[in-house]
C-alpha positions in Angstrom: 7.2 9.1 -8.5 6.0 8.1 -11.9 4.6 4.6 -12.0 2.7 2.4 -14.4 0.6 -0.7 -13.4 -0.6 -2.9 -16.3 -3.4 -5.4 -16.0 -5.8 -7.4 -18.0 -3.5 -10.0 -19.6 -4.2 -13.7 -19.7 -4.5 -16.8 -21.8 -6.8 -16.5 -24.8 -7.5 -18.6 -27.9 -6.6 -17.4 -31.3 -9.3 -15.1 -32.5 -10.2 -14.0 -29.0 -10.0 -10.6 -27.4 -8.5 -9.0 -24.3 -8.6 -5.5 -22.9 -5.5 -4.2 -21.2 -5.4 -1.4 -18.7 -2.6 0.8 -17.5 -3.0 2.9 -14.4 -0.5 5.7 -14.4 0.5 7.8 -11.3 2.9 10.5 -10.4 2.0 12.7 -13.4 -1.1 14.0 -15.2 -1.7 11.7 -18.1 -3.4 14.2 -20.4 -0.2 16.2 -20.8 1.9 13.4 -22.2 1.9 10.9 -25.1 1.8 7.3 -23.9 2.0 4.0 -25.6 1.9 0.2 -25.4 4.9 -1.9 -26.0 5.4 -5.7 -26.0 8.2 -8.1 -25.6 8.1 -11.7 -26.8 10.4 -14.3 -25.3 13.8 -14.0 -26.8 13.0 -10.9 -28.7 13.5 -7.2 -28.3 10.8 -4.9 -26.9 8.7 -3.4 -29.7 6.2 -0.5 -30.0 2.6 -1.6 -30.5 0.6 1.6 -30.3 0.7 5.1 -28.9 -1.7 8.0 -28.4 -0.9 11.7 -28.3 -2.1 14.2 -25.7 -5.4 15.9 -25.8 -5.8 15.7 -29.6 -5.7 12.0 -29.4 -3.7 11.1 -32.5 -3.0 7.4 -32.6 -0.3 5.2 -34.1 -0.3 1.5 -34.6 2.3 -1.0 -35.7 1.5 -2.6 -39.0 1.2 -6.0 -37.3 -1.7 -4.8 -35.1 -3.4 -2.3 -37.3 -7.2 -2.9 -37.6 -7.1 -5.3 -34.6 -6.0 -3.2 -31.7 -7.4 0.1 -30.4 -5.7 2.4 -27.9 -7.7 4.8 -25.8 -7.2 7.0 -22.7 -9.3 8.1 -19.8 -7.6 11.2 -18.5 -10.0 11.5 -15.6 -8.9 8.1 -14.4 -5.2 8.6 -15.5 -5.6 5.3 -17.3 -4.8 4.1 -20.8 -6.3 1.0 -22.5 -5.5 -1.4 -25.3 -8.4 -3.3 -26.8 -7.0 -6.3 -28.6 -9.3 -8.2 -31.0 -8.6 -11.1 -33.4 -5.6 -12.1 -31.4 -2.9 -14.3 -33.0 -0.3 -16.5 -31.5 2.3 -14.0 -32.6 0.7 -11.4 -30.2 2.0 -13.4 -27.3 4.3 -11.5 -25.0 4.6 -9.2 -22.0 2.8 -5.9 -22.6 3.9 -2.7 -21.0 2.7 0.9 -21.1 5.2 3.7 -21.1 5.3 7.5 -21.5 8.5 8.3 -23.4 8.9 11.5 -21.4 9.7 9.4 -18.3 12.2 6.6 -17.6 9.9 4.4 -15.6 8.4 1.1 -16.8 5.8 -1.0 -15.1 6.0 -4.8 -14.4 3.9 -5.5 -17.5 1.1 -8.0 -18.1 1.5 -11.4 -19.8 -0.6 -12.1 -22.9 -0.6 -15.6 -24.2 -2.5 -16.5 -27.3 -2.7 -20.3 -27.7 -5.2 -23.0 -28.5 
């Protein structure tokens, strides 16, 4: 059974940093592209960043480019999202997801506020 468990969210002041982790299970991470998505209250879920398989090609939404960095540790079946220079508009629930599968995790809440 494919599962994702996100962690690392919290409350941070504008300009601060957080590192999100996503532990994947039920499949071998290095064979699949995987990404981070977020959903703000009252808004649709949007893609934030994704990373390809072993080649490691990355994609970032314009709104986070230069501030967020996605990485993966295939040995730990874990994907990370380093978030720097956080802004209030980054607030939302963050999810990791591999498009090849239907499963979504519970997400982790990120709140950027002074």
